[in-house]
Legacy VTK file of the C-alpha trace (Angstrom):
# vtk DataFile Version 3.0
C-alpha trace
ASCII
DATASET POLYDATA
POINTS 81 float
22.435 -19.316 0.652
20.942 -15.818 0.520
23.167 -14.496 -2.208
22.469 -12.135 -5.071
19.818 -14.441 -6.493
17.662 -14.136 -3.370
17.993 -10.354 -3.469
16.970 -10.255 -7.127
13.932 -12.449 -6.415
12.949 -10.133 -3.550
13.257 -7.086 -5.812
11.153 -8.738 -8.510
8.497 -9.674 -5.958
8.529 -6.114 -4.650
8.169 -4.687 -8.155
5.321 -7.090 -8.900
3.507 -6.111 -5.702
3.979 -2.439 -6.527
2.588 -2.950 -10.038
-0.406 -4.829 -8.640
-1.043 -1.995 -6.170
-0.962 0.586 -8.966
-3.472 -1.424 -11.002
-5.700 -1.740 -7.927
-5.493 2.008 -7.214
-6.401 2.771 -10.822
-9.407 0.457 -10.520
-10.431 2.158 -7.289
-10.357 5.560 -8.966
-12.401 4.264 -11.897
-15.027 2.852 -9.535
-15.050 6.094 -7.542
-15.721 8.004 -10.759
-18.585 5.626 -11.584
-20.055 6.277 -8.135
-19.879 10.032 -8.765
-21.511 9.627 -12.162
-24.379 7.689 -10.573
-24.982 10.558 -8.162
-23.176 9.461 -4.999
-22.191 12.333 -2.743
-18.562 13.135 -1.986
-18.687 11.496 1.450
-19.766 8.157 -0.049
-17.075 8.340 -2.710
-14.384 9.172 -0.165
-15.551 6.378 2.159
-15.352 3.944 -0.757
-11.839 5.116 -1.677
-10.592 4.861 1.880
-12.047 1.402 2.443
-10.744 0.080 -0.852
-7.241 1.474 -0.253
-7.197 -0.052 3.236
-8.083 -3.418 1.718
-5.245 -3.106 -0.814
-2.860 -2.278 2.035
-4.090 -5.296 3.989
-3.628 -7.648 1.049
-0.327 -6.194 -0.180
1.540 -4.775 2.831
4.629 -2.661 2.264
7.268 -4.427 4.336
9.880 -1.798 3.494
7.784 0.905 5.156
7.167 -1.392 8.119
10.922 -1.961 8.556
11.580 1.773 8.300
8.896 2.571 10.887
10.246 -0.093 13.267
13.775 1.290 12.883
12.592 4.836 13.586
10.634 3.664 16.626
13.727 1.914 17.979
15.825 5.055 17.395
13.208 7.137 19.201
13.208 4.734 22.145
16.996 5.140 22.395
16.724 8.941 22.493
13.994 8.898 25.161
15.967 6.740 27.564
LINES 1 82
81 0 1 2 3 4 5 6 7 8 9 10 11 12 13 14 15 16 17 18 19 20 21 22 23 24 25 26 27 28 29 30 31 32 33 34 35 36 37 38 39 40 41 42 43 44 45 46 47 48 49 50 51 52 53 54 55 56 57 58 59 60 61 62 63 64 65 66 67 68 69 70 71 72 73 74 75 76 77 78 79 80
């Protein structure tokens, strides 16, 4: 049921999400540059970047990083006990 076809579909979805993130990050940088050009100070620009990147992360989470973090947390728990 979850053969090679499912894996390929997952990889394509992952690649698509990654491409969408890159486009979003490029748009964020363009907007940040526009803010600078209009006279915004560096704090405002950085706050915009951070907020926009957090929104991208909320809309397009990286499940691979989540799995890796969960695995590392479980390994740490085993070493502490």
